[in-house]
N, C-alpha and C positions, 0 to 999 in steps of 0.2 A: 363182132359188134362194136361200133365206133365208138370213140370216148366221148362220154356226155359230162359237159362243164357241172360245177359242184351247184351252183344256181340251179339247175335245171333237175339234176340229181337228188337233191334233197329240198325240194318242191313241196310245199305242203301238201297232202292228199284229203286231208278232212278238217273240220274246223277246230278240233283239237290241237291238230299240229299248226295251227297259224299263232305267230309269236305277236303280242303287244297290239293285237287288235280285237280285244275281249268284248269291248262296247258293240262291235259288228256282230262278230260271231254268235254272242249270245244272244240279241235280238233276232236273228235270221233263224237262230235255232227254235226258238219260242215260237217265232211265226209259223214254222213248219208243225212243230207240236199241236198249237192250236188251230192249224186249219186257216191262219189267216195270211195267205199268201198273195200279194198284189200282182200286179201285171207289168209294172214296171219299175227298175230300179238304178239307182244313180250312185256309183261309188269314185268318190273323190280324194284325192290327197296327193302327198309328194311323189314321187319317184320311188320303185322298189320297197313300196310299202304292203303289196297283197292286193292290191284292186282287182286285178284279172284274175288271180290265183283265186280269190275268192267268190267271185262270179263262177269260176269253173266248178270249186265245190258245191256252190249252190246249186247248179245245173245238174250236178252227181246226185244230191240229196232229191230233185224233183225227180229224176227221171230214173234212178236205181230200180231195179226187181223189188217190187210191192213197196214203193215209194207213194208218195213222198216221205222220208224220213230221215233224220239227222245221221244214225247209224246205219251203216251198210256194208257189207262186206268187201274185203280187199280184191278178192278175185269176181267180183260182179262183173258180167261180161260187157254191159252196159256204161258200168263207169270205167273200164278199163278201155273201152272205145272213146269216152269222152276225154280221159286222159290223154290218151295216145292222139285225138285231135281227127280221128276218124267217122264220128258219128253224123249220121245223116241228119239228125234232128236238133244238134247244136252247132249254129254257125257262128264263126269267130270274122267279123268285118274289121277291117283298117279303116277308120274313119277319116285318115289323113290322106289315102288313095280312094277313097269311094265316097266323096264328098259333094258331088253334084245331084242336081235333080232327077238325071236318067237313072244313077244307081239306087235311089229312093225309091223311084216308081215300079222298078223290077222288085225291090222288096216287098212293095205294097201288094205286087201280084203273086209273089211265093205265100203271102203270109196265109191268104184264105185257104192254102193244101193243108191237108191233116199231117200229123206227125209218121214217120215210116214205120217207126216200131216202138217209139216211147210215148210216154203220157203227155209230154209238152213240146212243142216247138219252140227252142229257145235262140234268140239272136243276142250276141254277145257284141256291141261296138266299142272299139276301144279308141280313145283320145276322140270322142265325140264333140269335143269342141271344136275340131276341124271341120265340122260341117258345115256349108254355108249356109245363110239366110233362107234362101228357097229351098234349100233340100230340108232344113227343119220345118219351114213352114208347110211341106208336102209331106211330111210323118207326122203333124199333128193330129188329124181326125183317127188314123191308124192307131197313134199312140195311145190316145185316150178311150177308144173302144174298139180293141183288138178282139179278135176272136178268143173263145175261152181255153183255147190248147195253145197260145202264142203267150210267151212273157218274153219281156226286153229287158236287157242289162248293160247299162253305160258303164263306162270309165272314163275320168278325164282327169288332168292335173290341174287344169284352168276352168274350174265350175263358173267363175265371173263371166266366161265368152259365151256360155250356154243361154239361149235364150228364156227368158221368164216363162212363158208359155210352155217350154220343154219341162223346166225346173217342177211347174206346179203341178205335173202330171204324173211325177216319179216320186218314189220314196228316197230319200236323199241318206248316205252314210258318209260321212266323212271320216276318213283313215288320217292318224297322226303320225308324226316320226317317231320311230322304236326307240325307247330310251336306250341309253349306253348298256346300262348294265345285263338288259335281255340280249342285247348283240353281243357281249361279251360272253355270255352263257351259251348261246347258240354254236356260237364260232368256237367255241371250246370244245363243244359235243361234236361238231363236223371234223375238228380237227384229229379229236379222239377216234372216229371212224375211219378217217383215214388213216390213223397211224401215224399222226404228224406230232412233232414235240413244238408247243407255241408257249413263249415267256410270257407271263402275266403283263407286263409291261408291254409286249408287242401286241397282246389282245386289246389291251385298252387303247392302244396306236391305231390298231384296226378300225375298233370301233367310233374313236374321234373323227378318223379320215372317213368315216361312212356318211358322218352326219345323220344318222336316223334313217338310213337306207340299207334295209336288209340285203338287197341286192348287190349293193357296192361292195359292202363287206365281205359277201361269200366270192364274188369276182374278185376282191384284193387277196383271199386267201387262195383262191386258185392261181393266181398269177405268182404268189409268194411260194408255193409250193415248186412250181416249175423254176424258180429263181433261184432258191435256198436248199432245195430237197427237203431230207425229215427234221431240220431243224431252224425255228424260225426265231430270229431275235429282235428288240425293238429297233434297232439301227437301221435292219432290213427295211420295216415299215417306214420309218421316217424318211430313209435316200427314194423310196417308190413314190410317196406321197407329197415329197417335199416338205414336209410337216417339220417342227420346232419341238427338239424335248420338252418333257416339262420339267425338266430340272433349267433347261436354258431360260425359258418362258418366266420361271420363278426368279432367276438370277436378274433377268432383264427390269423384269417388275420391282425386284427390290432396290435397283440403282435410281428407278425413277422416285420411287417412295421416299428413299433416303436423300434427293436432289445431287446424286452424283451425275453429271453429265457427260463427263468423262469416261466414265465405265458402261454409261448406257450406250453411247456411240462405239465405243470400241467393241460392246457386245454384236451391236447391229451388224457392224463391219465384218466380224465373224461368221455371223449368219449367212451374208449375203455372200460371203467369199466361199462359203461350203454351199453354194447353191440351193439353199433354203428359197422358196417362195415368199416373196414380201407380202403380197396379197393375202395370203394365208397366214404369215405371221402377223399382220395387222389386226386382222378378225380374231387371231387367237390370242392376243393382248387384250383386246376388247372384251372376250368372253372370260379372260382371267380376271378383269379387274371387276368386269358384272359378278364373278364368284366372290370375290372381296366382298362388294358392295351387300350381297345377299346374306354373306357369313356375319357380316356388322348388325345388319337389320335384324336377324332371326335370332342375333346373338349365340351363334354358333350351332343352330339345327341345320341339320344336313337335308333335310327330307328336302329341299326345293334345288338340290344340286346334285350333279351326277360326278362325283370324283372318288378317287380312291382312297384310302387311309393316309398316305403317303401326302397327296395332295391336299387332304384336309389339315394335315399338322402346319402346312406351309402356309395356306388360307390363316389360320389362325393368329400363326407368328406375325404375318404382315398385314393382318387387318387393326392392330394394334398402332402401327405407324402412321394412319393416316385418319382422319374423321370422316365420316360418310359424305359430309360435303364436298371435301376434297376429292374422295374417288370417284363422287358424282361429276365434277368439273372434269377429271381425268378422262372420263369414260365420252364427255362431251368433245373433247378435244380428238378422240379416237374416230368417233362417230362423223366427226366434220371428214376428217383425213380420208374416211372409208368412201364417202360420197365421190370425194374429189379423185380419189385413188386411179381408178379407172382410164380417166381422162387426162393424166399427168404425163408429160414426156419424161421426166427424170423422176422414177418413184423413189430410186433411194434416197435421191435430197429431198422429198415429199416428207419421206417418213423419218428423216433423221431432223426436219424442222418439228416434224409431231411431236417426237421424243422430247425436244426443247421445250416446245408448246406445254407437252403434261408435265415436266417439273415447275414450270412457272405455273400453272392450273395450281398444282399440289401447295404451294406455296402463296396463292393469291388469297386476298381477303374479300368477303363478298359484299355487295352493294350495301346489304343490309346492315352489314356490321360497320360500315363505315357511317352509315346513316344512323346507327343507335349510337355511335361514339360521339358524332357530331352534335346531335339532342344531347347527349351528357353532358359535353362542354358548354353548350348554350345555357343549359340550366344553371349550371354552374357558377357560370358568368353573371348571369341575370338573377340570380337568387337576392332576394331583400335579407337585409341584415337580421339576424333572430333577437327577438324580446323576450327577454325572461323577467317575469314580474313587472311587466310595465317600463323595464329600463334596458337599455342596450346592454349588452354582454361586454366583456372585454374581449378584444381581439387580441389571438394568441400571435405574439409576435414572431417574425420571421428571420433567422438568422442568416447569415452570408458567410461564405468563406474570406480568407484573407487574401489580399491581393500581393503581398510581398512573399517572396519563400521562407518556409517554415524555419525555426531553428532546429538542430539536429535532434532533440529530446522531442519537441513536438512532432516532428516527423515521422518518429517511430512511433509515438502514439496514435497519429492518425490511420497510418500504415495498418495499425493493429484493426482498427475499425474502417475499413474503406468506406462503409455504406452510409456514414453520417458526413455529414456538410460541417465546415469549422463554424466557429463564432463569426458574427457580422463584422465585416469592416467597413469604415465608412466610407471611404474612396472605391470600393468596389461595388459597393451597395448605390453611391452615387453615379457612378457610371451604369449601372443596371437601370435606377430609374430614367437616366437620359435615354438609354436605349429602349425602354418600354414608349417612351412619351414620343420617341421618334418614330417608333411601329406604329401606334395609334394614329399619327397622321397621314401616314402612307400605306399601311395595310393593316385593316382592322382585324382580319382573319387571324394573320399571324401574332398580332397582338392578344387576341383571345386564348390563341394555342399556348401562350407563354404567361398569360396573368398566374396560373399556378405553379410556374417554375421557380427556381432561384438560382445563383449562379453559385457554382462551385469553386472555380478557379480562373483566372485570368494573366495570361504569359503574353511574352512578346508576339508569340505564334500561333497562340489557341486560347479558346476559350472554352471550358467545360460549365454545362448547363443541367442541373439536377430537378427530379422529380420526384416527388414524396411516393411512395407505393401505392398510395390511395388516388392517386392521378396518373399512374402510370398508362394507362391507356391513351393519355392526351398524347402523351411523349412519341407514338406512333404517328400522329396527326402531324407532329412539329417536326420530327426527325426525316426531311427529304432535301434533295438537292436545292430547290427552289427556294427553303428557307435559309439553307445553309448559304448560299449566294447573298440574299438579303441581310443577313446578318453580319457576312463580312464588309459589305458596302456600309452598313450604318454605323458600324464599329470604326472602320475606317474615318467615316466622316466626323466622329467624335474623337478622333485623335489616336486610336488604338487599332493600328491595321493586324489582323490576324488572317491566316491562311488556312485554320481547321476549327470547324465548329463540331465539339463534340458534346452528345446527350446520354445521360447517365441516371440510373436510379439510385438516389441519396436522399435519406431522411435528413431534417434538418434538426440540429441540437439544438436547445433552448439554451439562453445567454446563463454564463454562470450566477450563482447567488450575488447578492451586494456585498456582502463582507471579502469574499474572492475579488470581486471587481474591482472594490475600493484597494485592495492590496497590489492588485496588477497593475492600478491605474496612478498608484503611489509610486511604485517603481519604475515606471515607463515616464512619467510625465510629474516631478514632486509637485510644481507648482498649479498643476489641474485642478481646482475645486471638485469636491465631491457630490455625486450624483443625489438629489434632493432625496430624501426615504419617500415612497410610496404609501398614501393614507387610503386605507381602506375604504372610503366615502364612496358616495354617488358619483359615478361617471357621469362627465359632463359630455352631453351629446354634442358630437360634430356635425356643423351642417353638412347637407351633401353636397355641395359643391370643394368643402374641404376634404371632403372624404377621397375624392379621385385622386388627391396628391399621393395617395399612400399606393406604393406599388402593389400591396396585397389585399387592396380593395378591389372589386370587380369595377371596371366602367359602364357607363350608361349606353344602353343601346341605341346606335342609331340607323335604323334602317337606308338610309340613305349612302352615308359613309359605306356601312357595311357591303351594300349593292355595289360601289364604285371600286370595290378591290378589285386587281386584275385576276385574282385567282377565284375569287366568286363567280366574276365574269365568265372565264372560262368554263366554270362548272355547269353554270345556267345555261351556257350555248351547247355543251355536251349533252347536258339531258334535257333539252328543250324545258326548263322550268322556271319558275318564279318564286320570289320571296314572300313567303307568307306569315306574318306574326300571329302564332296560333296559342299564346299565352291565354288570353281570355276565354 
């Protein structure tokens, strides 16, 4: 007897042997037991999932001796005839090669004849979507009202191409891709029967390469046995499929999540040099980040994931490296690249650019977060002065650091507490006030971003600007190349040409108490008069026009000036928006 491939040798012979399609086999079994057998059935689904196999098993159940029944003897002669393809009453027709009107007319002529030896005459038409429209129309009347002894069974991978008039006359069964765990279990069973040792990682690699198709997995195992002999390892499967090992995928994903561009590009280059299929690598990366996102959303529940225990540990560790929103942005980058991959002339270059975009997407800030920060900034800038008991509250003094170099002892003290700014210096405060006034005339947006900031230090080459922790989110809006260039220009106009602008998070230290301040003032300037003692009486309310002179007070909002700012105009142009005052 000639050799028989594994896919045919281990083909299911009864409903209980079918893997992963219980929703179909259970329905057909119940229909047989209840005597509710329709005259036309349509089996649709991906390739290699059991469409034609289920149709043959169903034909056995209908035409077996003393049938119809679900359980039939294995040595039943009628069932053996159907399994071997020599039954006169079960006709298998290829829809691709018999798709014309003439073939359908011949079928209509043979339908009227009774079966030779069985209960039913069964027509199994594979790839029925290949029939022409005229052939479908010629089949309509026979399909709707066939003789009592005729049953039609159609199989197709593209049910959307079948006419709606045909679909309405059939009972439709949608077969789904077989889960990876079931493929692993079935392939392990076949390997045991064939007396072949297959590593667990190799079994998972076979199932991953089969992509839900049992026939592909069985054909791969058959080829691997011929290639490797009695022992199969993961590297053999990877070389055959052009797949990437799970450990290599995890390393590449780790580099992307940590923002290591060099490591990501080096890993891609190594995989390409070893002959890995880049299209499959892109698909595997997308699936890996999909698993990470599902792990995050489900808080570690593995019901939606088809992964091994080792892969689950890797997903748990990498899920902590990024927020779900960042993982979603990375997936969008890979999805866009997957659509353009087939038409790309230089696929490796496209994949390299995709990895760089994925790192940028990992670190990007969403538009909603930017708008929220802008709204918060506007609220802080436009908030009215709080009133307590009908009187204005005392404004908290903002202290600024010294412009001159610090004495040795004071430098040590400052180094011990780097997060705090130093006491106010009149000259630095004057420069800062002039800078804010200049920015208010030229760029209201930049001026608004710096209202809550304070100067930390100013040297011949660098200005350091600090933000209190409560205004840390505004520092992200101000710290950009455009603001740096604008500040360097304005400081140069004020006679302080600097080359570097630095933003830091620094708390503001309150001024020293009056006795200490007086002693310091006496040591530095004996002739200077003492500052008058503050009296805790009612505070005199400063008019609004005078309050604007203080750098700590928020400026009045002018819609026209704000709209004329170049950065705001650019934002309106990009987002096709308009400025609307929503405070009312």
